[in-house]
ZATIDO-147386 format. One record per atom (N, C-alpha, C): residue in three letters; z, x, y. Coordinates in pm, whole numbers, plus 50000, padded with zeros to 5 digits. Layout:
ALAZXY;...
// end
This chain:
MET025744499950189;MET026284516550096;MET027024516149992;LYS028214509349957;LYS028264502149829;LYS027634499849694;LYS026314492149776;LYS025604491749671;LYS024804502449605;TYR024274510549691;TYR024024524049656;TYR024954534849532;ILE026464532849565;ILE027404537749489;ILE027574530549385;TYR027344521349348;TYR027314508949258;TYR026414512849192;PHE025124508049214;PHE023964509049156;PHE024034527149109;ALA024514540349152;ALA024334557549106;ALA025264553949032;ALA026224547348958;ALA027414548048908;ALA027144541848744;ILE026034530748769;ILE025364527948641;ILE024364532948621;ALA023204539948681;ALA022264547648652;ALA023184561148591;ALA023804565348641;ALA024534578748595;ALA025704577248428;LEU026244564548434;LEU026544562348304;LEU025524557748196;VAL024294552348264;VAL023234548348152;VAL022464556248101;SER022194567648157;SER021634577748130;SER022574587848091;GLY023814587848067;GLY024564597348045;GLY024694593047871;LEU024544580347806;LEU024404573047722;LEU023184574747643;PHE022254575147718;PHE020854584247641;PHE021004592647632;PHE020824602747718;PHE020984617347678;PHE022074629847585;ALA023084617547591;ALA024354621447469;ALA024564625347312;CYS023334611447332;CYS023544606147136;CYS022394617347106;ASP022614618146975;ASP021574629746905;ASP021254622646746;ASP020384627646750;ASP019484620246606;ASP020194621946490;LYS021144631146483;LYS021824634146343;LYS022974620446329;ALA023044615546217;ALA023714606046127;ALA025134609946161;VAL026074598846173;VAL026964605746196;VAL028084602046083;GLU028604611846001;GLU028814602145883;GLU030994604945889;LEU031444590245840;LEU032484590745861;LEU032984591345677;ASP034404599745732;ASP035474598045556;ASP035604585245535;SER035014587545427;SER035844575145348;SER036954575645308;PRO038054565245313;PRO039614563445287;PRO039684563245182;LEU038904561145098;LEU039094562144943;LEU037704564244885;GLU037894576044778;GLU036834579644644;GLU037654579744544;LEU036494572344416;LEU037124578444279;LEU035874582344222;ASP036234587344122;ASP035674601844029;ASP034814593343968;ARG034354580543911;ARG033224574343834;ARG033244559543899;GLU032134558843823;GLU031304541943886;GLU031694537143743;SER031814539643639;SER031544530543567;SER031944542143389;ILE032914528543299;ILE033344537443148;ILE032774529843093;THR032014533142954;THR031494532142834;THR032294535342729;ALA032514519042687;ALA033904524742550;ALA033504520542427;THR033484521542326;THR033654520642207;THR034214504542108;ALA034384502942045;ALA034864486941996;ALA036494491341992;VAL036794500341977;VAL038194508541905;VAL039034505342038;ALA040404506542078;ALA041204506142160;ALA041014521742238;ALA041104525242345;ALA040814535542377;ALA041794534742547;SER042124551342612;SER042254549542768;SER041514557742851;PHE041134559142934;PHE040404564543035;PHE041134565343155;GLU040694578843216;GLU041474579043378;GLU040364580943459;VAL040914573843609;VAL039724574143668;VAL041164584143808;ALA040164592443896;ALA041354599543935;ALA040514592744069;VAL041604595944225;VAL041774583744309;VAL042104596744432;THR041144590844514;THR041434601444663;THR041214589644739;ALA042784590844807;ALA042934579844929;ALA043644584545027;LYS043264584245185;LYS043924590945286;LYS045364580245290;GLY045254571445241;GLY046584561045246;GLY046694553645112;ALA047554544145130;ALA048444535344990;ALA047224529144955;TRP047124528844852;TRP045764516444776;TRP046594512944612;THR045534504744596;THR045984490244454;THR044944492744389;ALA045554493744222;ALA044124489944108;ALA044174478444061;GLU043224470544039;GLU043664454543966;GLU042064458243894;SER042734447943752;SER041254445443650;SER041304429543676;ASP039444425043631;ASP039354415943608;ASP039724407943476;ALA039844414043352;ALA039644409943220;ALA041124419343189;THR041544406043097;THR043114410043020;THR043154422942898;TRP041724425742854;TRP041454432342799;TRP041544448842840;ALA041034453342949;ALA041354462043030;ALA042074461743152;THR043004469843118;THR044204471143231;THR044504483443255;VAL045304483843400;VAL045194490443474;VAL047114502343479;THR047154508643496;THR048344516943502;THR048204525943564;PRO048914532943721;PRO049394519343768;PRO048494513843906;ALA049364498743910;ALA048754492843994;ALA048414498244145;SER049984508044171;SER049264511144314;SER049804523544318;GLY049624530344450;GLY049944544344480;GLY049494543844613;SER049714559144659;SER049904565244806;SER049294581444737;GLY047624586244873;GLY047184594844870;GLY046044596544693;GLY046264605744683;GLY045664608744513;GLY046164608444422;GLY045774607644323;GLY046664598644197;GLY045244596744102;THR045964589543972;THR045044588643873;THR045414574743823;VAL044394564743795;VAL044524551443725;VAL043784555743586;THR045014550843533;THR044644550143354;THR044094533043312;VAL042904531243291;VAL042484520643228;VAL042854520943061;ASN043394510843022;ASN043804508042904;ASN042384495642847;VAL041984499242753;VAL040924490842684;VAL041314488542489;ALA042034478142505;ALA042184467342393;ALA040744474542342;ALA041184469242137;ALA039994468442018;ALA039204455042100;ALA038124456342074;ALA037194445342054;ALA037664434541956;SER037394422941991;SER037844415741859;SER036294402241865;ALA035534406941961;ALA034214396741939;ALA033024406641903;ASP032094396841870;ASP030664403241810;ASP029974405841938;GLU030294405642082;GLU029514405742175;GLU029664417142272;GLU029064425642343;GLU029684433842422;GLU030424423742531;ARG031594436042573;ARG032334426542696;ARG032104437642813;THR032294431842917;THR032434439943086;THR033094434143134;ALA034364444443208;ALA035064440943323;ALA035114448943426;THR035954446743540;THR035514453343659;THR037094457443711;ILE037084473343745;ILE038474472343776;ILE038014476843948;THR038794471544057;THR038444471744214;THR040104481144228;VAL039684489744325;VAL040594498944350;VAL040354498844522;SER041514494944602;SER041424492644751;SER042134502344800;SER041864502844926;SER042604510445007;SER042604503545151;GLY043464501445228;GLY043144494145347;GLY041804482945358;TYR040554482245413;TYR039464476545429;TYR038484482345316;VAL038584494345229;VAL038134494945181;VAL037534492245009;HIS036904490544937;HIS037244484244784;HIS036044493744689;LYS036424499844600;LYS035654502544528;LYS035414503044383;GLU034604501544331;GLU034764493944183;GLU034354500544079;VAL035164498743949;VAL034734507243814;VAL034314500343699;VAL032804500543661;VAL032934484943577;VAL032274495843429;VAL033624487043391;VAL033654485743232;VAL033204481843109;THR032284489843010;THR031524483642945;THR031654486042801;GLN032184474042736;GLN032744476942597;GLN032194473742438;ALA031344483242415;ALA030584475442277;ALA031064466542180;PRO030874456242109;PRO030974447541999;PRO031614453141898;GLN032694446441830;GLN033134448041703;GLN032044446941626;THR031964455541511;THR031384458641384;THR031874460841286;ASN031514453641178;ASN031964459041034;ASN031714475741013;THR032294482541027;THR031764497940956;THR032794500540838;ALA033604488440780;ALA033894493840635;ALA034224482840573;LEU033234478740474;LEU033524465140361;LEU032934471840204;SER033974468340172;SER033744468539971;SER034284458139936;ILE033154459339807;ILE034114449439672;ILE034094453539561;ASP034854448539484;ASP035204455539347;ASP034344452239221;LYS033414439439240;LYS032394435739166;LYS031214435339276;THR029824441639203;THR028424435939290;THR028034426539240;THR028004424339089;THR027384413139032;THR028684406438916;VAL028714395938871;VAL029424386538832;VAL028904372938742;SER029344372238592;SER028524365838523;SER029634358438537;ILE029524343338492;ILE030924335638490;ILE030054325838372;ASP031164320738283;ASP030454311738172;ASP030994300038216;TYR030674289038194;TYR031324277638231;TYR032284271838213;ALA033124273438157;ALA034274272638109;ALA034754279638261;ALA034834285338316;ALA035704299138393;ALA035934290138535;ILE037264288438582;ILE037914279438659;ILE037874290738771;SER037924302338783;SER038294308438890;SER037974324838842;TYR037434326738947;TYR037074344838915;TYR037704354139070;PRO038594359639035;PRO038474367939191;PRO037924382039198;ILE037614381739321;ILE036794391539360;ILE037354398139488;VAL038014411739479;VAL038474417939568;VAL037534422539712;VAL037804419139818;VAL036644425739924;VAL037634431040033;THR037534441740101;THR038214450540153;THR037554450940293;SER037634449140414;SER036994452240528;SER037684453940602;ASP037214459740710;ASP037904459440854;ASP037414452941003;GLY036894441840939;GLY036314430241057;GLY036094417340957;ALA035164407641051;ALA035234392641007;ALA034564394640873;TRP034574386340766;TRP033174388140656;TRP033304373340606;SER031974365440505;SER031564357040472;SER031184359240338;VAL031004345940273;VAL030634347540099;VAL029594337040109;ASP028474338540045;ASP027564327639992;ASP027334330639892;VAL027324319639813;VAL027224316839642;VAL025634311439655;TYR025274316039571;TYR023804311239500;TYR024204307539338;HIS023604296539298;HIS023474289839175;HIS022364292539155;HIS022244301939063;HIS020874300138996;HIS020874292938827;THR019814283238831;THR020164280338689;THR019024285538619;
// end
């Protein structure tokens, strides 16, 4: 008799599992949401805001020294400011901002354009120097790196 009751209880439990399940997927609310996944910055220094929605405490950090975050932590909703320094190289660079709340981690990828010389001027475009000249000044004004190539024509 005990075997029948035991078997009936297990059969009822198993059939309840099959019939209680629904085909609809269960959506779990994420304890952390960000309003953006990426930031595209020009070569000049700039600040960008990322809205944070969390059910609890959160932290924010950057993997690059040229893209900093403030504040580094908060609770509930808030805004993280991403400060991007001016580009100092002629190559594109990327950084990852990671915002974490408990076991959930979300990332914002920051991509910054390379430095380009947007302004370059010289006070003379052609210079004729006789053989007795020792030096001849030319004024160069630029907002970036520049170089001079001297061609000797005979």
